[in-house]
C-alpha positions, -999 to 999 in steps of 0.1 A, spaced: 0 0 0 14 34 -9 25 56 20 0 83 11 -28 58 11 -18 44 44 -18 79 58 -53 86 45 -65 53 59 -50 61 93 -66 96 92 -100 80 85 -95 55 113 -86 83 137 -116 104 127 -139 74 131 -126 67 166 -131 103 174 -167 102 163 -172 70 184 -158 88 215 -181 117 208 -211 94 206 -202 77 238 -200 111 256 -233 123 241 -250 91 252 -236 94 287 -245 131 289 -281 132 277 -301 104 261 -326 129 247 -302 142 221 -314 118 194 -307 141 165 -271 146 176 -267 109 178 -282 104 143 -258 130 129 -228 114 146 -237 79 133 -242 93 98 -207 109 100 -193 76 113 -210 57 85 -194 80 59 -159 77 74 -162 39 75 -173 39 38 -143 61 29 -120 37 46 -136 7 30 -131 22 -4 -95 29 2 -89 -6 14 -107 -20 -17 -88 2 -41 -56 -12 -26 -68 -48 -29 -68 -54 9 -104 -63 10 
């Protein structure tokens, strides 16, 4: 895998983990923030799809 592609994959993984941490904090803070959670899950879904596309383009999956 090219170094640049690895860096992009690592960045996407870091962003996805950050979103997960954010979701966890929101859930602990206030369970009535359903829209915030939906938005965070949508962002996480997008990041995971980006990562999947990178890994597919490199023949890893």
